[in-house]
N, C-alpha and C positions, 0 to 999 in steps of 0.2 A: 392416198396423201403423201405428197411430195416433200421433202425434204426443206425446201423453202415454205410450205404454209405449215410446217410443223413450226419450223422457227418462228414464222411470223405468230403462229397462235401460241407459241412459249411466252413472247414476247409480250403479246395483250394481256396474257393472264397476269405477268409479271408487273405489269404497268397498271393494272387492273386492283392487285394486290397492295404495289405503292401505294396508288390514290385513295386506298380503303383505309389505310392504315394512317396516312397524311389525315384525311376527314375525320377519323376517329379521334386523332391528336385532338384535335382543331374542335370538336364539338365537346371533347371531356375538358377543355380550356374553356371553350363555354361555357360550360353547365357551373364549372365550379365556384361562383357568385353564390350560386343560390343555397350552397352552403355555408356562408363566411359568415363570422358571426356579426350580429350588428357593431356600426361604426359610433363613432360617438356621435357624430352628424346626426344619426339615424334616433340615436336613444334620445337626442333633446329634442328632435323633432316630434317625435311620439310623447316626450312628458309636457312640451308645450301644448302639443292638442288636448290632451286628455286636461290637463289645468285648464284648457281655454273651455271645457262644456260646465257650464253654470252648475245643472243638476248635480254632477257630484261631487261637488264643495270641496275639491281637494285640496290639501296644505302640502306644508314642505314633511316630508319621511324624518326629520333629526327635529321636528317641533315638540315639547317637551311632555304635552301631554299625549294619553293612549285612547283617548277619544278623538278621534279623529281619521278621516278618511285620507289614505295617503297612498302611491304606490312602493309595492315592495319589491317586486322582481318586474326586470325586463330582460327578455332574451328572442332570440330567431325565434320565430314559429315557420317549422317545415313544409314545404309544398307538399300536396299529395304525390306519391310515387310517380305513378302512372302522369301527371303532370311533369314531373321532372326528367321523367325519360324519352319525351318529345324533345324537349331538347338537347337531353345528352345523345339519343340515337337519332334525332331527325335533324337537328341542329335548329329546329324552331326555337322561337319565342321563349325566353326565360317568362315565368310565372311571375306577378308581382309580389315585391319582398313583403313580406307582414311581420311583425312583434306579437309576441306573445306578452301580456302584461298582467300581474296579479297584484289588486288592488284590497288592500283591507281597510272595510267601511265600519269604522269602532265608533263613527259620531251619528247612532242611528240607534231607535227604539231596541231592533231585533241587529247586533252586528254582523257581518257575516266578510266570507271571503268571496271576491268576483271574479274570475280570469275574462279576458280580454282579446281580439284579434284583432289588433291595427293594422294598417292597411289604407292605400299602400303606402312602401316606403320609396326613397326619402319623405315625402310630401304625401302623410297621414290625411285623409279629410273624414274616412270611417270607424267606425268600429261595432263588434258583436261578439255577442259572450260566448265563448267557451265553455261546453260543457263536458264531463266527464262520462266513462260507460254509463248508462242504465240511469243516466240524469242524475247520480249521486252527488249531496250537497258536501260544500265541505265546511266542516266546522268550525267555527270563529277559533276554538281552541286549539286549532290543530296546527294553527300559523307557527311558522321558525319565529323565536325570539328576536327582538330588534334591539339594536343599540340602545335606544331610549328606553326598553323596558329592562337592560340588564343597569341603565343608570337609575332605576326606581329601586328596582331586586338591591343594589350595594346600599342606597340608600336605607332598606331595610334592615340588613346587616350591618350598619353602622348605630342602628338603636340597638340591636341585639348584642353588639360585640361592646357599646357603652355599659351594657347591663352586667355583661361577662366578664368586663374587664378585666379585673383581679385573676380571677381565675384562668383566664388566655393570658396575661402575661405571667403567670407561676409556672404556668404548665410548659410554657415555650422557653422562657428562660431570657423575657423582655421585648417580646413581640405583641404588637396592637393592631387593632384594624383602622384606627383613627390616630391622629397626631402621634406619628408611627417615625418619622424622619427613616433612617434607613433598616428600621425595623420592622418591617410591616407584615400583616395578614393578607393573603388575596383569598381566592376561595375559586373553586369549579361546580358546573352545575350538572344536575344530572337529568338523562331522560332516558325513557318517556316520563314523561311530568302527570304521574297519577297511576290510577289502575282500570281503570275504565275512560270509556266517551265522554268529552266534555268537561275533563275536570282538567286543571293545569296547577297542579301542584308539584315543586321540586324541591327534592333533596340536594342539599348543598353541600360542602364539604371546606371548610377550613384549611390553608396550608400557608407555610412560609413563604413569601412574595421573595426567593432568592431566582437567580438561576437554574432553570430547571426542576418548579417548583412543583411539577405535576408529580415529583417523587418526594415532598416533604409535607406530608399527612400530620396536622397534628392530635387528632382523634378527635373533633369537636366537628358534628354535620346536625344539621337543622333542615324540619321540612316547612318550605316556607306555601300557603296558598297563594296561587298569585292570579285567581282567575280573574277578578273583578277587576274593570278598567281603574278604577277609582285606588292607587297603589295606597291610598288612608286605609281602607277596608281589608287590606290586606292582614293576615294572622299566621302565626306559626302554633305548626299543630304538632310536630315532636321535636323533641332536642335528645341525641346521643352522646354521650361521653363515657370514656372507659368503659363498653360494651354494658350500659346501662341506658333505658329509656327513661325520658321525663316529659311530661304535657304541657311544659313550658319552662321559659329560660330562669323565669323564677323559681319553680320546684328545684331546678335543677342548682342556683345556687344557694336558695336555703339548704338545701344536701349536700352540698359544697362546703360552706362554712360550718354546720352543723358535724361536720364530719362524719354523716352515713353516704359517702362516697369517697372513695378512695381517691387519691389526687393523683395526678399524672404527671411526671416531671420529667421530659425530656432531656438528653443530653448536652451538655453545653454545647452553644453555637458557636464555629469557629469559622467568619468568613474570608476565611486564608486557606481553608480546606474543607470545603463544601464537594462533598462526592458527587453532585449531579451537574459539576461544569464540564468543560472539553479540555479546561487545562492541562497540557500532558503531566504525568507523575510515573513513578515506576522506572527501572533501566529500560534501555533502548538500545541492540545492537546495530541498528541503523542509521547509515551515516546522516550528520545533519547538513553538511556542508555541500552538498548536490543533492539537484531532483531528480526524481523517480522518473521512468521513462514516461513520453508523451506523443500523444497524436501527433502524424503531421500533414498536410498535403502540401507534395515535391514540388506539384503544379497547378496547385488550387483543384476546387470543389470538381466532382464529378455529377453531381444533380443538379438542379435546375429547382428553385421557387419562383413562382409570380405569384405574391399576395398568397391565396390559403389554395393554390394549386401546386404540387411537388412530381416531381420527375425524376426517374433514376433508375437506370440498368432496364429499361422496360416497364417497370412502374408507373402508374401516374394514379394521382388519388387529390379528391379536397378533403380538408379536416375543417374542424372548427371544435373550441370547447365550450361546451352548454355551462352556463352560469350554474345553474341547479345540480346538475352530476356529472360532468367533466366531459375527456377527452373522446373525440369522434373521429370516424373516417367515412367518406364516399366517396361512390364509382371509384371502387378500387380496382386497376385493370392491370394486366399485363400484356403487352404485347398488341393495346389495342382492346384485348378482349376482356370484357367484364368479367371478375369472379365473385364481385361483393358489390349490393349495393350501400351496404352500412355495415360498419363494427363498429359499437358503441357499448361506452361504458354506462351502465343503467344503475346499478345502485352500490355500497360497500357498506357492511355491516360490523362491527363487533361486539359481541354478545359475552358479558364477564357473570362471574361467581363470585360470590366472597360473604364474609361473617358480619358487616357494616350492613347499615341500610344504605348507603349509597354503592356500594359495591353488588348488592344482590339486586338492586334497582335500574343496574346501567345497560343497558341496551342498546347502543348508538346505531343509529340508523343514518347516515352520513351525508345521504340528498338532503335531510332534511336542516343541515348546519349551510346548504348552499355551496356542497362540497365545491363544484366547477370554480366558482369564485374563490376560493382560498387557496389559486395557484399564483403563490408568490417567486419574487425574482431569485432566478436560477444563477449560482456562483460558476464562473468558468476556471474549470480545471477542477475540478469537484462535483457541481451535478451534472453537467457538461464538458466535455473536451473545450479549450479553450481556441477551437477550429469550428468551432460549432456555428451556425447562422440562429440569432438570438432574436425571438418575435416579443411582440409585446402585446398583451392583452387586455379588453375592456369588458370590464362586466358594470350591471345597474342591479345591485342588488342594497334594500336597504340604505340607501342613498339618493341625495337630491340634483347630484351631478354625477356623469362617467366616470368610474376610474380607473385610471392607467397601471396597470401592471406591469412595470417593465421588466423585459426579458426573460418572461413566464414560461415562454416555451423557446423548445432547442431542436435541430433538424442538424443533423451529422451525418457521416460515412464514416464509420470506423474497419480496422481490421481485426477477425476475432481472436489472432493466432490460433487458428486451427484452420487447419487447409478444409474446404468445401470439400474436395477430393483427390484423394490421390494412391498410386501406386506403385511398387518397385518390384521390377519383374526381376526377380535372381535368373541364373544360368545354371548356379547350383554348382560352379567351377572356379568361385573367386570373384564373378563377375556377373553383369546381370546383360539384359536385352535391351532395355528401356526403364525410366523413370520419368513417371508422368504428375502432375500436379497442381492445381488451382489454389490460389490464396480466397478465404473466405474473407469478403468484406459485406457488409452491410450499412442499410441507413435504417438510420434510428428517428424517429418520431417520440418526443419527450415531454413531459411538462410533469407538474407535482400539485398536489395538494396536503396543505397541514391543517388536517382538521382537527385542532387543536393542542391536543399532546402527540397523534401521530402524522407519520408523514409517509404520504404514499407516493412511489415513484412510478409514472405508469409511460408503460413502452409501448411502440408498435415497431419491430423490425423487419425489411425486407430484404428477402436473400435474393442472391442470383439465380436461384434454381428453382423459382415459382413457390416459395414457402414464406409465410408471414407467421411470425410470432407475437402475440398478445400479453402482455407478460405485466404484472404489477410486481414492488417491491417494499417491504416493509421494513421502516424506522421510525425514529423519532425517540420518545420518551413511553416508557407504560405506564398506564392505569394502573398506581400505589393508592392503597390504602390503608390505615392507621392497622398495625400491627394487632393480632388479638391470639393466644393459642390455639381457639378454634380456627380460625382463618388459615391454616395449614391446610386444611380440607379443601382448602379452594385457590390453593396457591404456593407460593414460596418467601420465606423474609430473604429479603436483599437487602436491609440495611436495619440499623437500632430504629426498631419500632417503623417498619414499614414494609408491607407485605406487597408484592408483586401478584396482581390477581389473575389468575387463569380465563384464558378469554379463546372465541374462535373466530377467526377473519375468515367471512366469506365475501366474496366478489362477485358480481352479475354484470353480464356482456350480451347483448342482443348481437347475432350474426344473421344477415339478409342474405345470403348467399344467391347468386345468381348465375349458376352453370351454365354456359353456354346460352343464355337466355332464361326467360321466368320462371318456363316448366320444368321444374327439376319434382325427383322423387330422393326416397329414402332408404337405406337399408342398412343391417349391422351385418359383421362377420366374426364369426366363432370360429373354431377348431374343434371336430369329432373325432375321437381313435377308432378307428378300423381297422379290423382283423380281419384278412384274409389268406388262401392258401398262399405262398409263395411258388410262381409259375415257373421258375426255374430249380426249384427246390421242394416239391410236391411233398415232401414228409415235412416241412415244417411251415410254419408262418409268418407272415410279414404284419407287423402293427405300426399305424403312423398315422399319422393327423390328415385329416380331410378338411376343407373348406365347406361350412354352412352359411348358407346365406339367407337372412330373412328379409322379406319387405317387409317395411310397417306402411300399413293402409291407413290408418286413422292416426289423429293428436296422441289418446291416450295410449295409445301402443308405443309411441313412438317418445313418450314420459316416462322417466329414468328413476326411481327412487331411489336415493342415498340408502344403504341398509341391504341393497338386492345387487346381484350379481352385473357387473357392467359390461357390456361387450366392447370385444377387443378392438374393433375397427367398427369407428360410426362412419357411414359415405353419404355423401348428398351429389347425384351424380343425372344429368340428362339422358331421359331415355332414349330421346331425338337425335342424339349427337354421337359419333362414335369416332376414336381417332384411327390414324390408318393401318393399326392393328385389330382393328374390329370392337375394342372397349369402349363401354360407353365413358363417355366423357365424366371425370368427377374430381370432388377433392373431399379429403378427411378430416376430422377434428381429431387432434391425438392431443391428450390431456396432461399436464403436468401440474399437479394438483393432489392434497391431503385432504380434502373437505369433504366436511359428513354435517346431519344436521344440530341446529343449535337449540330446537324444542321439540317437544310432542306434536304432532300434527293436529291442529286444530286448538291448541293451547294460549289463548288469551293473545299475547302477542304475535304469536306464529301464523296468526291470521295476516297480518300485514307483509309478511315476507315470503308469501306462498310460494314463492320462486326459488326459495331455500328449500324444498323439498327434493329439487329433483337438479342432480348434476347436468341434464339434457334433458330440454323438453323440446321438439318441434311442432311449429304450427303456421298454420296459413297466414299469407302474410293479410294485413289489415291496417290503414291507414288508422281506424279507428283504436290499435292495441299497438301504438306508438313506442308507448315505455314500459316495463314492469312497477316503476315503484312511481314516487312523487314526493313532492317537495314537502309533504304533510304528513306523512306515514310515521313518522319519526314522531310525532307528538299524537296521533292516533291509531296506532298500529291495532286497534280493535276491530274500528270499523273502518278499514282502507277504504282510500277513493278509487285507490287502483287498487286490484286485486288480481294478481295473473293467474290463480286459479280460474277465472271466467274465462280467459282464452281459451283452456284445452278442455272446458265441460261443455262444450257443445261436439266436441270430437269428430270434428268435419274431416274429409276426405283428405289427405296429403299426397296422394298419389299425381302427378305430371301437372303441381301445382306450384304457386310460388312460396315458397318456404322461408320460415325463419326458425334459425335456430338459437335458443335463449339458453347460454352454458354460464354454468356455477362452479368456482373455480375459489377456492381458500385451505386454511391450513389452523391447526392448533396452536397456541402458545401458551405453553405454561412458564411464565418467567422464571429466569434464574440470577443467578449472580453477575455473569456476563452480561447482563442488560444494564449495568450501570455503568457508565450513566444514561444508553442508548440501546436500544433494539440495534442490531448492526444487520443489514443487507443479507450477507451470503449464508443460506438455507430459508431464509424468509421472502423468497421470491417463487409465484407461482403465477398457472396461466395457462394458456395452450398454443398449438402450432393448428396453421390451415395448411396442409400437406397435399400436395396434386398426385391425384390416384387415376392415373391413366387421361389424363387432361392433355398432357402433349403426348407427341410421338418419341421423345427421346429429351434426356435433360436438359431445360433452356439453357442452363449455365452453359452451352459449348460455346454459344455465341460470345461468349466476355473472351476478349482477345488477352484476359492476363493470365493463361495458361502456358505453364513450361512445359516442356519434354526435352529431354537427356537420352542421347543413342551413342553408343562407341562406332566410334568409326572404323574403318578398315585396320586399324594402328590398335583398338583401342583406346584412344582420347576419347573423352565427352566432345559431343557435339552439341551443344545449347539449341535448341529450336524457340524463340520466342517471339509474341508481336508487340511488346511493347520494347520501351528504351532499355537498354542493356544495364545503366546506371539509373539509381531510382532519384540520384538527386543527395545534394551535400548534407544535407539536414537527418539523412537516414546513413545511406555509406555513398561513396566516394566508388567503392570497389564492385567490378562487376560479375555476377551472379555466376556461381561457380560451383561443379557439382563433380564430384569423382564415389562412381558406387561401387571400387573393389572392395574386397574385404578378404584377410589373409590371415596366417595364423601368426604368432607373434613369440 
């Protein structure tokens, strides 16, 4: 082959590669709207369409009666994966957009919950019933609590509090539930709501209605049966006061008045000295007349956002915030090559222990509170840097029109103040051969969920070297109950009459990896010690580690139980694709977690969170196995409509298949004094990394032009080589980069 022919061939390959990359980006951007959340226009159109169907007899969600048919939730219904890939990989037409709608039919003899798929958007004209795996029915009692039901709960609490007014007033030093001006009581309700399927009985504890009321329990808890759709038929089943149980409010009051119950007297309340507020107190050594460090973008942002499509340093992805569960990323690519089809938050739980009935019953399963729609406004400079791109979110949950959550998601690039990589090469003579380094900047996609007392900060971080970090940071108020001496077995006294109850946080993610295509396999890597004769000193032995690879061929073998030894490396790879060095292209999942199981296997509520048995489980992709939990699990964990255990029960083959990793992370939280007023984020962040493992031929961050290399010239003076402007900018420093790598005695 002549030189000219070789050159033309090379030119053609470069041209084809460029066309392929351009086409990949174009198709990724073309497909991103498939994953975008419903727009307000689409939401209104779906509501109008369903309300226009006479036989449904739909009324407003906020009408005062519980005996009604109304829309509970509306969110995007995702297309089937193979349909979406036709648009993403071939540039074909996107499938029609659809909405998933939950309707509660309470105005009929046998109330039920029915889900519908409504299409096409934005002008719907058809609907079909959506069923769950195995056609499991949704119990009406498993529905989330709505604003209207809370109004009726408030009504029965007013009746209870009126009867117990004297007791509550004397206990709290002047607080009451009604006619209270600035000394009011409020309440927190506990879930699950009962002890068996079909029940709707909630323990409710009263608290002082002050800033941070979550840590102001007053020691009065009541069990209300609110199963009937007529609130006039609701009943009080138990009352708890000062470590004693009573069958009615009247029984408690009678024994309180007769002296058969020891009276509780809380310390005098001081509005100016609230321990639960954010108001600064104590001595500070930090100057208050100057601001702390801030992030800047000297020449503007280096990422690009087009609606729900984001590009940054070779990365591209689409995102959405699902109303029921939260943040999701789709079609994640690096340099045009897909790494994951979906990485999505599935569920978050907090299971508690305690001595009071409210504490021992608390097992929060947060999708049941529409965790995704609890994404409120983010504060610039606190929740996200001031330079971030802020995005509004729209949700349709327990409402009659779309609700706008202003600035509820943010996207920003930040420096980690840690080099991505660096090396100082000493000449061991007081000087150096070279210094090389690359700053570590990452793109962050962030939103939050404030599910009553707790605030979860959800992050996706995209690194320049092909690494993705998925992280949740927990903050907010602890869930506290009234202190009893026996309660110290289940937590810590954090204030007068306040017990911080121990609890375990677990978070579940779906990670649908597509490593160089859909046909992937899974293996684990461990180390074994080997002992052999030293070849260069036969009278001695060598003991060292040796790689031990285990290919997992079935779903059961790839479901790792908590309490069992977990492999050192978990590796997903494409058996049909290799990099330049003959290694199968892959990614591995690296955990940052201290999770453990929260209940014995099969014990009542544990059936609803069977995913929590496994830090990692690997299954074959199925469109019918789209989520690991549901919005109904909170109020019926005993017989859940979505059971993750079903996904691995058939023990399918996972060799050279489209695989999904299901990841559980979390931590134990034993509250302590420093959780007052709030739990802080340091040490309370968990998650996992997706790390390339022979996916590339070398570190892809070599493409970054932010690298700096310093070499001494012939005279020993530093010679700086860089590919970005010498001066960063006046907001950072007006001085050019300088480095002198010499060292000497003094």
